[in-house]
C-alpha positions as CSV (number, residue, x, y, z in Angstrom):
1,M,136.6,-95.7,-37.5
2,G,138.1,-96.2,-34.1
3,D,140.2,-99.2,-35.8
4,L,141.6,-97.0,-38.4
5,A,142.7,-94.6,-36.2
6,A,144.0,-97.5,-33.8
7,D,146.1,-98.9,-36.9
8,I,147.2,-95.5,-38.1
9,R,148.9,-94.6,-34.3
10,D,150.6,-98.2,-34.2
11,F,152.0,-97.3,-37.5
12,L,153.0,-94.3,-37.2
13,V,155.2,-95.4,-33.8
14,D,156.2,-98.6,-35.4
15,K,157.6,-96.6,-38.4
16,V,159.1,-93.1,-36.4
17,A,160.7,-94.6,-33.9
18,K,162.9,-96.6,-36.6
19,A,163.9,-93.3,-39.0
20,G,163.0,-90.6,-36.3
21,G,160.6,-87.7,-36.9
22,H,157.7,-85.6,-35.7
23,L,156.1,-88.3,-33.5
24,G,154.0,-86.6,-31.5
25,P,152.3,-83.7,-33.5
26,N,151.0,-86.9,-36.0
27,L,149.9,-89.1,-33.2
28,G,147.5,-85.9,-32.0
29,V,145.6,-85.1,-35.6
30,V,145.1,-88.9,-36.6
31,E,141.2,-88.3,-36.5
32,L,141.4,-85.0,-37.4
33,T,143.0,-86.0,-40.5
34,I,140.9,-89.1,-41.5
35,A,137.6,-86.4,-40.9
36,L,139.6,-84.1,-43.2
37,H,139.5,-86.8,-46.0
38,R,136.2,-88.2,-45.4
39,V,134.3,-84.8,-45.4
40,F,136.5,-83.3,-48.6
41,D,137.9,-84.7,-51.7
42,S,141.3,-84.0,-51.9
43,P,143.0,-83.4,-54.5
44,R,139.9,-81.7,-55.9
45,D,139.4,-79.6,-52.6
46,T,142.3,-78.5,-51.6
47,I,144.1,-79.1,-47.8
48,V,146.6,-77.2,-47.0
49,F,148.8,-77.8,-43.8
50,D,150.6,-74.6,-42.5
51,T,153.0,-76.8,-40.7
52,G,154.0,-79.6,-42.7
53,H,155.1,-81.9,-40.1
54,I,151.6,-82.8,-39.3
55,A,151.2,-84.2,-42.7
56,Y,152.3,-88.0,-42.2
57,V,148.6,-89.4,-41.5
58,H,147.7,-87.5,-44.8
59,K,150.6,-88.9,-46.7
60,I,149.3,-92.2,-45.1
61,L,145.3,-91.7,-46.2
62,T,146.8,-90.9,-50.0
63,G,148.4,-93.8,-50.4
64,R,152.0,-93.5,-49.4
65,Q,152.5,-96.1,-46.9
66,D,156.4,-96.7,-47.3
67,F,157.8,-95.1,-44.2
68,D,160.8,-97.6,-44.2
69,G,162.8,-94.3,-46.0
70,L,160.9,-91.7,-44.0
71,R,163.5,-88.1,-43.9
72,Q,166.1,-90.5,-45.8
73,E,167.4,-89.4,-49.4
74,G,165.1,-91.5,-52.0
75,G,162.3,-91.7,-49.6
76,L,159.6,-89.8,-47.9
77,S,160.0,-86.3,-47.3
78,G,159.0,-85.6,-43.4
79,Y,156.9,-82.8,-44.7
80,P,154.5,-82.6,-47.7
81,A,156.3,-82.6,-51.2
82,R,154.7,-82.0,-54.8
83,A,157.1,-84.1,-56.2
84,E,155.6,-87.0,-54.2
85,S,151.7,-86.2,-54.2
86,V,149.1,-84.3,-56.0
87,H,147.5,-84.0,-52.7
88,D,150.7,-82.2,-51.4
89,V,150.8,-78.1,-51.5
90,L,152.5,-76.2,-49.5
91,E,156.1,-77.5,-48.9
92,N,157.4,-74.3,-46.7
93,T,157.3,-75.8,-43.4
94,H,157.5,-72.2,-41.2
95,A,154.2,-71.6,-39.6
96,S,151.7,-69.0,-40.4
97,A,151.7,-68.8,-44.2
98,G,149.4,-71.3,-44.6
99,L,146.2,-69.0,-44.0
100,S,147.9,-66.6,-46.8
101,W,148.0,-70.0,-49.1
102,A,144.5,-70.6,-48.5
103,A,143.0,-67.3,-48.9
104,G,145.0,-67.0,-52.5
105,I,143.9,-70.9,-53.4
106,A,140.6,-69.8,-52.7
107,A,140.5,-66.6,-54.6
108,G,142.5,-68.2,-57.7
109,R,139.6,-71.0,-57.8
110,R,137.1,-68.4,-57.8
111,L,138.6,-66.5,-60.8
112,A,139.2,-69.2,-62.7
113,G,135.4,-70.8,-62.6
114,E,136.0,-73.6,-60.0
115,G,134.2,-72.0,-57.2
116,Q,132.9,-74.9,-56.2
117,R,136.0,-76.4,-55.2
118,F,136.8,-76.2,-51.2
119,T,139.9,-74.9,-49.8
120,V,140.7,-76.3,-46.3
121,V,143.6,-74.7,-44.2
122,V,145.0,-76.2,-40.9
123,V,146.9,-74.2,-38.8
124,G,147.9,-74.8,-35.5
125,D,147.2,-72.5,-32.0
126,G,150.8,-71.8,-31.8
127,A,150.5,-70.2,-35.6
128,L,148.1,-67.7,-34.6
129,T,150.8,-66.2,-32.6
130,G,152.3,-64.5,-35.7
131,G,151.5,-61.7,-37.4
132,M,150.9,-63.0,-40.9
133,S,147.8,-65.4,-39.5
134,W,146.2,-62.5,-38.3
135,E,146.9,-60.5,-41.4
136,A,145.7,-63.1,-43.5
137,L,142.5,-63.7,-41.2
138,N,141.7,-60.0,-41.2
139,N,141.6,-60.4,-45.0
140,I,139.6,-63.8,-45.3
141,A,136.7,-62.3,-43.0
142,E,136.9,-59.4,-45.2
143,S,136.5,-61.7,-48.5
144,D,133.9,-63.5,-50.4
145,Q,135.5,-66.8,-50.2
146,S,132.5,-68.9,-49.9
147,R,134.7,-72.3,-50.3
148,L,137.3,-71.7,-47.4
149,V,137.6,-73.5,-44.3
150,V,140.0,-72.7,-41.8
151,V,140.7,-75.5,-38.9
152,V,142.6,-74.3,-35.8
153,N,144.5,-77.5,-34.2
154,D,144.7,-76.4,-30.7
155,N,146.8,-78.6,-29.0
156,G,148.3,-76.2,-26.5
157,R,146.1,-76.4,-23.3
158,S,143.6,-78.6,-21.4
159,Y,140.2,-77.9,-22.2
160,A,136.6,-78.5,-21.3
161,P,135.1,-78.4,-24.9
162,T,131.4,-77.8,-25.7
163,I,129.9,-81.2,-26.8
164,G,127.2,-83.1,-26.9
165,G,123.6,-82.0,-28.8
166,L,123.3,-78.6,-27.8
167,A,126.7,-77.6,-28.9
168,N,125.7,-79.4,-32.2
169,H,122.1,-78.2,-32.7
170,L,123.7,-74.4,-31.9
171,S,127.0,-74.8,-34.7
172,G,124.5,-76.1,-36.6
173,L,122.2,-73.3,-36.3
174,R,124.8,-70.6,-36.7
175,T,125.9,-71.6,-39.9
176,A,122.5,-72.4,-41.4
177,P,121.9,-70.2,-44.1
178,H,118.4,-68.5,-43.2
179,Y,120.1,-67.8,-40.2
180,E,122.3,-65.1,-41.5
181,R,119.3,-64.4,-44.1
182,V,117.1,-63.3,-41.0
183,L,120.2,-61.6,-39.4
184,G,120.9,-59.4,-42.4
185,W,116.9,-58.7,-42.6
186,G,117.0,-57.7,-39.1
187,K,119.7,-55.3,-39.5
188,R,118.7,-53.9,-42.6
189,Q,115.0,-53.0,-41.5
190,L,115.8,-52.2,-37.4
191,R,118.7,-50.0,-38.8
192,S,117.3,-48.4,-41.6
193,H,113.5,-47.9,-40.8
194,G,113.7,-48.3,-37.0
195,G,115.2,-44.5,-36.2
196,R,117.0,-44.5,-33.4
197,V,114.8,-46.8,-31.6
198,G,115.8,-49.1,-34.0
199,R,119.4,-48.8,-33.8
200,F,119.0,-49.4,-30.3
201,L,117.2,-52.6,-30.3
202,Y,119.3,-53.8,-33.2
203,G,122.4,-52.7,-30.9
204,A,120.7,-54.8,-28.3
205,L,120.0,-57.7,-30.0
206,H,123.5,-57.9,-31.5
207,G,124.8,-57.8,-27.8
208,L,122.6,-60.8,-26.6
209,K,124.0,-62.6,-29.6
210,K,127.5,-61.9,-29.0
211,G,127.0,-62.9,-25.1
212,V,125.3,-66.5,-26.3
213,K,127.9,-66.8,-28.5
214,D,130.7,-65.7,-25.9
215,V,129.1,-68.5,-23.6
216,V,129.1,-71.3,-26.1
217,A,132.5,-70.4,-28.0
218,P,135.1,-68.6,-25.7
219,Q,136.9,-67.9,-29.1
220,A,134.2,-65.6,-30.3
221,M,136.7,-63.1,-31.0
222,F,136.7,-64.7,-34.4
223,E,133.5,-64.3,-35.0
224,D,134.2,-60.4,-34.0
225,L,136.7,-60.7,-37.1
226,G,133.6,-61.5,-39.1
227,L,134.5,-65.3,-39.2
228,K,131.9,-67.9,-38.5
229,Y,133.3,-70.1,-35.5
230,I,132.3,-73.8,-35.1
231,G,133.8,-75.2,-31.6
232,A,135.4,-76.1,-29.8
233,V,135.6,-79.9,-30.7
234,D,137.1,-82.7,-29.0
235,G,139.6,-83.5,-32.4
236,H,140.1,-87.4,-30.7
237,D,136.4,-87.7,-31.4
238,E,136.0,-88.3,-34.9
239,G,132.3,-88.5,-35.2
240,A,132.2,-85.0,-33.7
241,V,135.0,-83.6,-36.0
242,E,133.1,-84.8,-39.2
243,R,130.1,-83.2,-38.0
244,A,131.7,-79.9,-37.5
245,L,133.5,-80.1,-41.0
246,S,130.3,-80.7,-42.5
247,Q,128.6,-77.7,-41.1
248,A,131.8,-75.8,-42.2
249,K,131.3,-77.2,-45.8
250,A,127.5,-76.4,-45.9
251,Y,127.9,-72.8,-44.8
252,G,128.2,-70.2,-47.6
253,G,131.3,-68.4,-46.4
254,P,134.5,-68.7,-44.5
255,V,134.2,-70.9,-41.7
256,L,137.1,-71.5,-38.9
257,V,136.3,-74.6,-36.7
258,H,138.3,-74.9,-33.7
259,V,139.8,-78.5,-32.9
260,I,141.2,-79.3,-29.8
261,T,143.7,-82.2,-30.1
262,E,146.5,-83.8,-27.6
263,K,149.9,-83.8,-28.8
264,G,151.2,-87.7,-28.6
265,R,147.9,-89.2,-28.4
266,G,147.6,-92.7,-27.5
267,Y,151.1,-93.3,-27.0
268,V,151.9,-93.7,-23.2
269,P,155.6,-92.4,-23.4
270,A,154.6,-89.3,-25.0
271,E,151.5,-88.5,-22.9
272,G,153.7,-88.8,-20.0
273,H,156.9,-86.5,-21.4
274,G,155.2,-82.8,-20.1
275,P,154.8,-80.3,-23.1
276,D,157.2,-81.7,-25.9
277,R,155.4,-85.0,-25.8
278,F,158.1,-86.0,-28.1
279,H,157.4,-83.2,-30.8
280,S,160.5,-84.4,-32.7
281,V,162.5,-87.7,-32.4
282,G,165.3,-89.7,-33.5
283,R,165.4,-93.2,-33.7
284,I,164.0,-94.7,-30.3
285,H,162.6,-98.1,-28.7
286,P,158.9,-98.1,-29.7
287,E,157.7,-99.8,-26.2
288,T,159.5,-97.6,-24.0
289,G,160.3,-94.3,-26.0
290,L,163.7,-94.0,-25.0
291,P,166.5,-93.1,-27.6
292,L,168.7,-96.1,-29.6
293,E,171.5,-93.9,-28.8
294,P,172.7,-91.2,-26.3
295,S,172.5,-87.8,-27.7
296,R,175.9,-86.2,-27.9
297,F,176.9,-83.3,-26.4
298,G,176.0,-80.4,-28.9
299,W,176.7,-77.0,-29.9
300,S,173.2,-75.8,-28.5
301,S,174.2,-77.2,-25.1
302,V,177.6,-75.2,-25.1
303,F,175.5,-72.5,-25.8
304,S,173.1,-73.1,-23.2
305,D,175.9,-73.6,-20.9
306,E,177.6,-70.4,-21.5
307,L,174.6,-68.0,-21.5
308,V,173.5,-68.7,-18.2
309,R,177.4,-68.2,-16.8
310,I,177.1,-64.5,-18.7
311,G,173.6,-64.1,-17.3
312,R,174.9,-64.6,-14.0
313,E,177.4,-62.2,-14.5
314,N,175.6,-59.7,-16.1
315,P,172.2,-58.6,-15.2
316,K,171.5,-56.7,-18.3
317,I,171.4,-60.1,-20.6
318,V,167.6,-61.2,-21.5
319,G,166.7,-64.1,-23.8
320,I,164.4,-64.0,-26.3
321,T,163.2,-66.7,-28.6
322,A,160.1,-67.7,-31.3
323,A,158.6,-71.0,-29.8
324,M,161.7,-72.4,-29.5
325,L,162.8,-72.2,-26.0
326,E,163.8,-75.7,-25.8
327,P,165.8,-76.5,-28.8
328,V,167.5,-73.4,-28.8
329,G,168.8,-74.0,-25.2
330,L,167.3,-71.6,-23.0
331,V,165.6,-73.6,-20.7
332,P,168.4,-73.5,-18.2
333,F,168.4,-69.3,-18.5
334,A,164.8,-69.1,-18.5
335,A,165.0,-71.5,-14.8
336,E,167.3,-69.1,-13.3
337,F,166.3,-66.1,-15.0
338,P,162.6,-66.2,-15.3
339,D,162.1,-62.5,-15.5
340,R,164.6,-62.4,-18.3
341,V,163.2,-64.5,-20.9
342,F,160.7,-63.4,-23.5
343,D,159.0,-66.2,-25.9
344,V,157.3,-64.5,-28.1
345,G,155.6,-67.3,-29.9
346,I,156.1,-68.1,-33.9
347,A,156.9,-64.2,-34.2
348,E,160.8,-63.8,-35.3
349,Q,159.7,-60.3,-36.9
350,H,158.3,-59.3,-33.8
351,A,161.6,-60.7,-31.6
352,A,163.7,-58.8,-33.5
353,A,162.2,-55.7,-33.2
354,L,161.6,-56.3,-29.4
355,A,165.2,-57.3,-29.2
356,A,165.8,-53.4,-30.3
357,G,163.4,-52.0,-27.9
358,L,164.8,-54.0,-24.9
359,A,168.4,-52.6,-26.4
360,Y,167.4,-48.9,-26.4
361,A,166.3,-49.5,-22.7
362,G,169.7,-50.9,-21.5
363,C,169.0,-54.4,-22.1
364,H,171.1,-56.6,-24.2
365,P,169.1,-59.1,-25.7
366,V,170.3,-62.5,-26.8
367,V,167.8,-63.7,-30.0
368,A,168.4,-67.2,-30.0
369,V,166.3,-68.9,-33.0
370,Y,167.3,-71.3,-35.8
371,A,168.9,-70.1,-38.7
372,S,166.4,-70.6,-41.4
373,F,163.7,-69.0,-39.1
374,L,165.3,-65.6,-39.0
375,N,165.0,-65.2,-42.7
376,R,161.5,-63.7,-42.1
377,A,162.7,-61.5,-40.0
378,F,165.3,-60.0,-42.4
379,D,164.0,-56.5,-42.7
380,Q,163.9,-55.9,-38.8
381,V,167.2,-56.7,-38.4
382,L,168.1,-54.4,-41.1
383,M,165.7,-51.5,-40.3
384,D,165.2,-52.2,-36.5
385,C,168.3,-53.2,-35.4
386,A,171.1,-52.3,-37.7
387,L,169.8,-49.0,-38.6
388,H,169.6,-48.0,-34.9
389,R,172.5,-49.3,-34.2
390,A,171.0,-52.0,-31.3
391,G,173.6,-53.8,-29.1
392,V,171.5,-57.0,-30.2
393,T,173.0,-60.7,-30.4
394,F,171.4,-63.2,-33.0
395,V,172.4,-67.0,-31.9
396,L,171.5,-69.0,-35.2
397,D,171.1,-72.7,-34.3
398,R,171.2,-75.3,-37.3
399,A,172.9,-73.0,-39.8
400,G,174.1,-75.0,-42.6
401,I,173.0,-78.1,-44.1
402,T,170.7,-79.8,-41.9
403,G,169.6,-82.8,-43.8
404,P,166.7,-84.9,-43.0
405,D,164.3,-81.8,-42.5
406,G,164.5,-80.8,-46.1
407,P,164.8,-77.6,-47.9
408,S,162.9,-75.4,-45.9
409,H,165.1,-76.1,-42.5
410,N,168.7,-75.7,-44.2
411,G,170.0,-72.8,-42.9
412,Q,172.4,-72.0,-46.0
413,W,170.9,-68.2,-46.4
414,D,172.4,-66.6,-43.7
415,L,176.0,-65.5,-44.6
416,A,174.6,-64.2,-47.5
417,L,172.1,-62.3,-46.1
418,F,173.5,-60.7,-43.3
419,R,176.8,-59.8,-45.3
420,M,174.4,-56.9,-46.6
421,V,173.6,-55.4,-43.4
422,P,175.7,-52.1,-42.3
423,G,177.6,-52.6,-39.6
424,L,176.5,-56.2,-38.5
425,R,179.6,-58.5,-37.3
426,L,179.0,-62.2,-37.5
427,A,180.8,-64.8,-36.1
428,A,181.3,-68.5,-36.8
429,P,182.5,-70.9,-34.0
430,R,184.2,-73.8,-34.5
431,D,184.3,-75.4,-31.4
432,A,182.9,-75.2,-28.1
433,A,186.2,-73.3,-26.5
434,S,185.7,-70.7,-29.5
435,M,181.8,-70.8,-29.0
436,R,182.1,-69.2,-25.6
437,R,184.7,-67.0,-26.6
438,L,182.8,-65.5,-29.6
439,L,179.6,-65.5,-27.8
440,R,181.4,-63.4,-25.0
441,E,182.8,-61.0,-27.6
442,A,179.3,-60.9,-29.4
443,I,177.4,-59.6,-26.0
444,S,179.9,-57.1,-25.5
445,V,179.0,-55.3,-28.5
446,E,176.7,-52.4,-27.5
447,D,176.6,-50.4,-30.8
448,A,175.5,-52.4,-33.4
449,P,173.8,-56.1,-34.0
450,T,175.9,-59.1,-33.7
451,V,175.5,-62.8,-35.0
452,V,176.8,-66.0,-33.9
453,R,176.1,-68.7,-35.9
454,Y,176.7,-73.0,-35.4
455,P,175.1,-76.1,-37.4
456,K,173.0,-78.7,-36.1
457,G,174.7,-82.1,-34.1
458,P,177.3,-83.0,-31.8
459,I,180.2,-80.3,-31.5
460,P,183.8,-81.3,-32.5
461,P,186.5,-81.7,-30.1
462,D,188.7,-78.3,-29.7
463,Q,191.1,-77.3,-32.1
464,P,193.4,-75.1,-29.9
465,A,195.1,-72.5,-32.3
466,L,198.7,-72.8,-32.6
467,E,199.4,-68.9,-32.8
468,Q,197.2,-65.8,-33.9
469,V,198.5,-64.3,-37.6
470,E,197.0,-61.4,-38.8
471,G,194.1,-61.3,-35.9
472,M,193.0,-64.4,-37.0
473,D,193.8,-68.3,-35.7
474,L,196.3,-70.2,-37.4
475,L,195.2,-73.9,-37.2
476,L,198.0,-75.6,-39.1
477,R,200.7,-75.2,-41.2
478,T,202.0,-78.4,-42.9
479,G,205.0,-76.9,-43.8
480,P,207.5,-73.8,-44.5
481,N,206.5,-71.5,-46.8
482,P,203.2,-73.0,-47.4
483,V,201.9,-72.8,-51.0
484,V,198.2,-73.2,-50.5
485,L,195.9,-70.8,-47.7
486,I,192.7,-72.3,-46.6
487,V,190.4,-70.2,-45.1
488,A,187.7,-72.3,-42.9
489,V,184.3,-70.4,-41.9
490,G,183.4,-71.7,-38.5
491,S,182.4,-75.6,-38.4
492,E,184.1,-76.4,-41.6
493,A,187.5,-76.3,-39.9
494,P,188.0,-79.9,-39.4
495,T,187.1,-80.4,-43.4
496,A,190.0,-77.8,-43.9
497,L,192.3,-79.6,-41.5
498,R,191.7,-82.9,-43.2
499,A,191.9,-81.2,-46.9
500,A,195.5,-79.9,-45.6
501,E,196.8,-83.1,-44.6
502,L,195.7,-84.8,-48.0
503,L,197.5,-81.8,-49.8
504,K,200.7,-82.9,-47.8
505,E,200.7,-86.3,-48.7
506,R,200.7,-85.0,-52.3
507,G,203.8,-82.7,-51.4
508,V,201.7,-79.3,-51.3
509,T,202.0,-77.4,-48.1
510,A,199.3,-75.8,-46.7
511,S,198.0,-73.2,-43.9
512,V,194.7,-73.8,-42.5
513,V,193.1,-70.4,-40.5
514,D,190.2,-69.8,-38.8
515,P,188.9,-66.2,-38.7
516,G,186.5,-66.5,-36.2
517,W,184.6,-63.2,-37.0
518,V,183.7,-63.4,-40.5
519,Y,182.1,-60.2,-41.1
520,P,183.6,-57.8,-41.1
521,V,186.3,-59.2,-43.4
522,P,189.8,-59.4,-41.0
523,E,191.7,-56.6,-42.6
524,G,195.0,-58.7,-42.1
525,L,193.6,-61.5,-44.9
526,P,195.2,-60.0,-48.0
527,R,198.6,-59.8,-46.1
528,L,198.5,-63.5,-44.9
529,A,197.1,-64.5,-48.5
530,A,200.0,-62.8,-50.2
531,A,202.3,-65.5,-48.4
532,H,200.5,-67.9,-50.4
533,E,200.3,-69.1,-54.0
534,L,196.5,-69.9,-53.7
535,V,193.3,-69.5,-51.3
536,V,190.6,-72.1,-50.9
537,T,187.7,-71.0,-48.8
538,V,185.1,-73.2,-47.3
539,E,182.0,-72.2,-45.6
540,D,178.5,-74.1,-44.6
541,G,176.5,-71.2,-46.8
542,L,175.9,-69.9,-49.9
543,I,178.8,-69.1,-52.3
544,S,177.2,-66.5,-54.0
545,G,177.1,-63.8,-52.2
546,G,178.7,-65.5,-49.0
547,A,181.6,-65.7,-47.1
548,G,184.4,-66.4,-49.3
549,E,183.3,-63.7,-52.1
550,A,183.7,-61.3,-49.6
551,F,187.1,-62.6,-48.6
552,A,188.2,-62.8,-52.5
553,R,186.9,-59.3,-52.8
554,Q,189.0,-58.0,-49.8
555,I,192.0,-59.7,-51.3
556,A,191.5,-58.3,-54.2
557,S,191.0,-54.6,-53.3
558,E,194.9,-54.6,-52.0
559,G,195.6,-55.1,-55.5
560,L,196.7,-59.3,-54.9
561,T,196.1,-61.2,-58.5
562,L,196.7,-64.4,-56.8
563,P,193.6,-67.0,-57.5
564,V,190.9,-67.4,-54.9
565,I,188.7,-70.7,-55.1
566,N,185.0,-70.2,-53.1
567,C,183.9,-73.5,-51.8
568,G,180.1,-73.9,-50.6
569,L,177.0,-74.1,-51.5
570,P,175.2,-73.6,-54.9
571,K,171.8,-71.6,-54.7
572,E,169.2,-73.8,-54.8
573,F,167.1,-76.1,-52.5
574,F,168.5,-79.1,-51.4
575,L,166.1,-82.5,-50.9
576,H,165.9,-84.3,-47.5
577,G,168.8,-86.9,-46.8
578,E,171.7,-87.1,-44.3
579,R,174.2,-84.0,-43.8
580,S,177.3,-85.9,-45.1
581,A,175.5,-86.9,-48.6
582,I,174.3,-83.2,-49.1
583,A,178.0,-81.9,-48.4
584,Q,179.4,-84.5,-50.3
585,R,177.5,-83.9,-53.6
586,N,178.0,-80.3,-53.0
587,G,182.3,-80.5,-52.8
588,L,182.2,-80.0,-49.2
589,T,184.7,-82.6,-48.1
590,A,188.4,-82.9,-47.6
591,E,188.6,-84.8,-50.6
592,A,187.0,-82.1,-53.0
593,L,188.6,-79.4,-51.6
594,A,192.3,-80.9,-52.1
595,A,191.6,-81.7,-55.2
596,R,190.2,-78.4,-56.4
597,A,193.3,-77.1,-55.2
598,L,195.8,-79.3,-56.9
599,A,193.8,-79.0,-59.9
600,A,194.5,-74.9,-60.0
601,L,198.1,-75.3,-58.8
602,P,200.0,-76.1,-62.0
603,A,198.5,-72.8,-63.2
604,V,200.1,-70.7,-60.5
605,L,203.0,-72.1,-59.7
């Protein structure tokens, strides 16, 4: 068994080093995943991964060993994918939903007369900071799902697990069916027929039982919920994990198995890399773990630097994130202002409502999260922040197409979602200079929520405005009396500028403007549009309900009949692949923009 685990680790390091991906988390669950597949019969038994980025080993064990195209178009997804295998179930990689999925699957199996099939859900300790997890656990504990096993993959702390013969015996005893029968008989007899003395004795015995459990199982709170608890188990002792899972399988009710693992296990560069432990890497040198290409200064770095500057000037600024302190760039702010940062864990809903409370108390919270992760907190943005006119700034990293991480990570929904929030203001910077300026302007708003969105990756060179026209930055005018007005939303400015140059080569003059503040739509946009024959909008978000539609509606509201072409993303999920390839397929290229404008011009000239 040890040889298989070692072989898998060698394979993971070799393949992920070439393609990039989630290396550390998968190195940490090798023995756990092997044990899962030895004890349970997938796909007859359903294995649900709450966070799909730990499913690499699962893929290997279910016949998918071609990792050469990992996270690339036509290759394996970096997450479970139903199109790849019947062994994959949950494709959404936002933590804390897996327990609800598992409860539903187990209930559905029972209703279908398939009650002998097991449902196993692997959930990380970090996901237990999310409210959805506890909603599900409460429901699971009250259910009669006798074939439901919850595996908590705990890689968040050092540990001294209860291992050895005594711990194994106690786990086996507590999951044996006769244990619960005896306990149930004692409860009925003592409480029903023993009067006050009997109830007292039952309470004392029950308290003793809990006390013993508290000694051998520090996480006895799960049993207080009504879940049978097994653990803590050394997640790198494959035999121990198999025994624990077998005990859980033999028990006639919902069971929680607590497994302690080490992220990056067995790979020296990861083990010495601190708490991150190579969570997600680009292409690296397999022996050293060093990147093959130096990372370029990115959007997150600019935000990080400017927020620290603002924080020094304004003591009311506080930072909030949801278990993403390092990825979103809040580490420098936290280092300088440790008392002014709140990492709430994987709890975006709480983050947004917490921000509203902080704003009420006189702070100005800056909530930094990935764009796609704020989707689940839409209600809090709407009802807690907007309704109460809270001065909260949401900074959305990874907005638009992200690419290799696939459909659940693409942040293409925010422009359409937040357009409907009353009073909300949304900005989209195009470069570092506009990022710094717009972030400061967003933070200066104290009577409404603001949003600043930017994409993943390196930041382009600054593109200074030629002048301000109707409150917007005029970036380019290719000739007098321009025919086409191109309105670029933030990071799409380079695409718009290149499209204008292509139109110039075809003898068509154009203007390119960047509104900076997308919502509310600039009041001067219709006046500027009226000086042109055609308007083209481009955004890295949904066409349906997005910024382009808002621009077109504003133009039409002034009685203008000139055509508006909206370029953006269709309402669909995109498979993993390079960002450039996804953009090209969906017409977000300079060539596509110029072609659409040229095709429309004969009808308007």
